[in-house]
N, C-alpha and C positions, 0 to 999 in steps of 0.2 A: 564765178562759182558760188553757189549758195549752200549753206549748211542749215538743214532743217531737221526737226524731229519727225519720227514716224507718225506721231499723232497729228502734226501739222500737215503732213502729206495726205493722210487719210481725210482730214477735215476740209482741206482745200485742194483736193486732187486736180480738179479742172484747171485751177489757177497755175499750179506747179507744172502740170502736163503741158499747158500752153507755153509757159516760160521755157521749158525744155525743147518743145517742138518748134515754136515760132521764133523765139529769141535766142535759140542755141545755147541756153543756159545749162550748165552741168550742175546737178544737185547731189549733194552728199546727204544721205538720209541716216541720221543717228538713231540707233535702236537701243533700248534699255539693256538688251543682251550683249551689246558691244559688237554684234554682227552687222556692221554698217553696210549700206548699199550706195551705189552710184546710179543716178538716173540721167540719161542723156537722150537726145533725139536719135532716131534710127540713122539719119543722115550723118550725124557726128560719129556714131558707132561704126558705120560702114567706112567712112573716111579713115578712122583710126585703124581698122582692120586692114585696109588697103596699104597704109603706110607701114604697118608691121610686116605685111607680106613683102613689100618692095625692099625693106631693109634686110629681111632675111635673104632675099634673092641676091642683093648686092654682096652680102657677106659670103654667100655660097660661091658666087663668081670669084670673089677675091681669094677664097681658099683654093678653088680649082686652078686659078692662075698664079698661085704662089705669092700673093701680095699680103 
């Protein structure tokens, strides 16, 4: 995980985009407003969404089965 400023992201967008996409690096982008962002590859994002979905399904099944 890398923490970078928004100006660094703007100045070196291709470098950081490649790190996220090719090296699966997650970027925390700090903004002067404090409204920070996370940048990650689409592959990482989709995997995270899949894991959240599966966890919700397991929890739902446990509730339905009284566990």
